[in-house]
C-alpha positions as CSV (number, residue, x, y, z in Angstrom):
1,X,-116.0,95.6,-50.8
2,X,-118.6,93.0,-49.9
3,X,-118.2,90.4,-47.3
4,X,-118.2,86.8,-48.4
5,X,-120.1,84.5,-46.2
6,X,-118.4,81.4,-45.1
7,X,-120.5,78.3,-45.8
8,X,-121.4,76.2,-42.7
9,X,-120.3,72.6,-42.5
10,X,-122.9,70.2,-41.6
11,X,-121.5,68.3,-38.6
12,X,-124.4,66.0,-38.2
13,X,-122.7,63.2,-40.2
14,X,-119.3,63.6,-38.4
15,X,-120.5,61.4,-35.5
16,X,-121.6,58.8,-38.0
17,X,-118.2,58.8,-39.7
18,X,-116.4,58.6,-36.3
19,X,-118.6,55.7,-35.2
20,X,-117.9,53.8,-38.5
21,X,-114.1,54.4,-38.1
22,X,-114.3,53.1,-34.5
23,X,-116.2,49.9,-35.5
24,X,-113.7,49.4,-38.4
25,X,-110.6,49.6,-36.1
26,X,-112.2,47.4,-33.5
27,X,-113.0,44.8,-36.0
28,X,-109.6,44.7,-37.8
29,X,-107.4,45.0,-34.7
30,X,-106.2,41.8,-33.0
31,X,-105.5,41.5,-29.3
32,X,-102.8,39.2,-27.9
33,X,-104.6,37.6,-25.0
34,X,-102.3,34.6,-24.4
35,X,-99.3,36.6,-23.0
36,X,-98.0,36.0,-19.6
37,X,-97.3,33.0,-17.4
38,X,-99.7,30.2,-16.7
39,X,-99.8,29.8,-12.9
40,X,-102.3,28.2,-10.6
41,X,-102.6,30.2,-7.4
42,X,-102.8,28.3,-4.1
43,X,-106.1,28.2,-2.3
44,X,-107.0,31.0,0.0
45,X,-106.2,30.4,3.7
46,X,-107.6,32.8,6.3
47,X,-104.9,34.6,8.3
48,X,-106.1,32.9,11.5
49,X,-105.5,29.4,10.0
50,X,-102.1,30.3,8.5
51,X,-99.2,28.7,10.4
52,X,-95.5,29.5,10.0
53,X,-94.1,27.0,7.5
54,X,-90.6,25.7,8.3
55,X,-88.5,25.3,5.2
56,X,-85.3,23.4,5.5
57,X,-82.7,25.3,3.7
58,X,-81.2,22.3,1.9
59,X,-84.5,21.8,0.1
60,X,-84.4,25.3,-1.3
61,X,-82.9,26.2,-4.6
62,X,-82.4,30.0,-4.7
63,X,-82.0,32.0,-7.9
64,X,-81.3,35.7,-7.2
65,X,-81.4,38.4,-9.9
66,X,-79.8,41.7,-8.9
67,X,-80.5,45.3,-10.1
68,X,-77.9,44.9,-12.9
69,X,-79.6,41.7,-14.1
70,X,-76.7,39.6,-12.8
71,X,-77.6,36.1,-11.6
72,X,-76.7,34.3,-8.4
73,X,-77.5,30.6,-8.1
74,X,-77.1,29.3,-4.5
75,X,-75.1,32.4,-3.6
76,X,-72.6,31.9,-6.5
77,X,-72.4,34.0,-9.7
78,X,-74.0,32.3,-12.7
79,X,-75.2,32.9,-16.2
80,X,-78.7,32.5,-17.6
81,X,-77.8,29.2,-19.3
82,X,-76.7,27.8,-16.0
83,X,-80.2,27.9,-14.4
84,X,-81.8,25.0,-16.3
85,X,-79.0,22.3,-15.8
86,X,-78.5,23.3,-12.1
87,X,-82.2,23.3,-11.4
88,X,-82.5,19.8,-13.1
89,X,-79.7,18.6,-11.0
90,X,-81.3,19.9,-7.8
91,X,-84.7,18.4,-8.6
92,X,-83.3,15.0,-9.5
93,X,-80.9,14.7,-6.6
94,X,-83.3,15.6,-3.8
95,X,-84.6,12.1,-3.3
96,X,-81.0,10.7,-3.1
97,X,-80.0,12.7,0.0
98,X,-79.9,10.3,2.9
99,X,-77.4,12.2,5.1
100,X,-80.1,13.7,7.3
101,X,-82.5,10.9,8.2
102,X,-84.5,13.0,10.7
103,X,-85.6,15.4,7.9
104,X,-85.6,13.3,4.6
105,X,-85.8,15.1,1.3
106,X,-89.0,13.4,0.3
107,X,-92.3,12.1,1.5
108,X,-93.4,8.6,0.6
109,X,-96.8,8.9,-1.2
110,X,-98.9,6.1,-2.7
111,X,-99.4,6.9,-6.4
112,X,-101.3,3.9,-7.9
113,X,-100.6,4.7,-11.5
114,X,-96.9,4.7,-10.8
115,X,-97.0,1.3,-9.1
116,X,-97.5,2.2,-5.5
117,X,-95.5,4.2,-3.0
118,X,-93.1,6.7,-4.5
119,X,-90.7,9.2,-3.1
120,X,-92.1,12.7,-3.7
121,X,-89.6,15.5,-3.4
122,X,-89.8,18.4,-1.0
123,X,-87.8,20.6,-3.3
124,X,-88.8,24.3,-3.6
125,X,-87.3,26.6,-6.2
126,X,-87.1,30.2,-4.9
127,X,-86.9,33.2,-7.3
128,X,-85.7,36.3,-5.6
129,X,-84.9,39.6,-7.3
130,X,-83.9,43.2,-6.6
131,X,-86.3,46.0,-7.3
132,X,-84.1,47.4,-10.0
133,X,-83.9,44.1,-12.0
134,X,-85.6,44.1,-15.4
135,X,-88.9,42.4,-16.1
136,X,-87.6,40.7,-19.2
137,X,-84.8,39.0,-17.2
138,X,-87.2,38.0,-14.4
139,X,-89.5,36.3,-17.0
140,X,-86.4,34.6,-18.6
141,X,-85.4,33.2,-15.2
142,X,-89.0,31.9,-14.7
143,X,-89.0,30.3,-18.1
144,X,-85.7,28.5,-17.4
145,X,-87.0,27.1,-14.2
146,X,-90.3,25.9,-15.7
147,X,-88.3,24.4,-18.6
148,X,-86.2,22.5,-16.0
149,X,-89.4,21.1,-14.3
150,X,-90.7,20.1,-17.8
151,X,-87.6,18.2,-18.6
152,X,-87.6,16.3,-15.3
153,X,-91.3,15.5,-15.6
154,X,-90.6,14.3,-19.2
155,X,-87.9,12.0,-17.8
156,X,-90.3,10.5,-15.2
157,X,-92.9,10.0,-17.9
158,X,-90.5,8.1,-20.0
159,X,-89.4,6.0,-17.0
160,X,-92.9,5.1,-15.8
161,X,-95.0,5.1,-19.0
162,X,-92.4,4.9,-21.8
163,X,-93.9,8.0,-23.5
164,X,-93.2,11.7,-23.6
165,X,-95.0,13.8,-20.9
166,X,-97.0,15.6,-23.6
167,X,-98.3,12.2,-24.9
168,X,-99.6,11.0,-21.6
169,X,-103.3,10.9,-20.7
170,X,-104.6,13.5,-18.2
171,X,-104.5,10.9,-15.3
172,X,-100.9,9.9,-16.2
173,X,-99.9,13.5,-16.3
174,X,-101.5,14.1,-12.9
175,X,-99.6,11.2,-11.5
176,X,-96.3,12.7,-12.7
177,X,-97.3,16.1,-11.3
178,X,-98.0,14.4,-8.0
179,X,-94.5,12.8,-8.1
180,X,-92.8,16.1,-9.0
181,X,-95.0,19.0,-7.8
182,X,-94.0,22.3,-9.2
183,X,-93.1,24.4,-6.2
184,X,-91.9,27.8,-7.2
185,X,-91.6,30.5,-4.5
186,X,-91.6,34.1,-5.8
187,X,-90.3,36.4,-3.1
188,X,-91.2,40.0,-2.8
189,X,-88.5,42.1,-4.6
190,X,-85.8,43.3,-2.3
191,X,-84.2,46.8,-2.3
192,X,-80.6,45.6,-2.0
193,X,-79.0,47.5,-4.9
194,X,-81.0,50.7,-4.5
195,X,-83.3,52.1,-7.2
């Protein structure tokens, strides 16, 4: 019985085919690049220049998410749909607190586009979470807080300029941002509930 010879496959063109397939998939695949949250980081301050910042507790609105994705707002159990209205109430009532005159809830700042001196809130929204909490719920909490800021800014825009915030010029938007600065503190995750 005679042996049959196995014909050789010319592999020289295989690299060309692989390269063509790579180019094809790179050209037809789309990348979602606009995912995530838009945040402006604070400027860098060297450690030597950092001072301990004293935060008055009554100017802090704390939202805590535990390992089971249960919410606590101001140390009380809450639901996700409670964040926005409670945050709006907190942001809008800060300037009306006159019980402690030694530490007022606002600074008086001259904002020319808004007609002169205005009360600028010292409100800070603090997001705290447990290490076991889910990323989706954490992002949902952030979205609710940002939505609350947007609603309050829109109210100020209608009050001062009689337009929606999105319809304002860049200078007018900056004036509203100066009146209601977005101060969101994101704490390092805690390990309260275990892994």
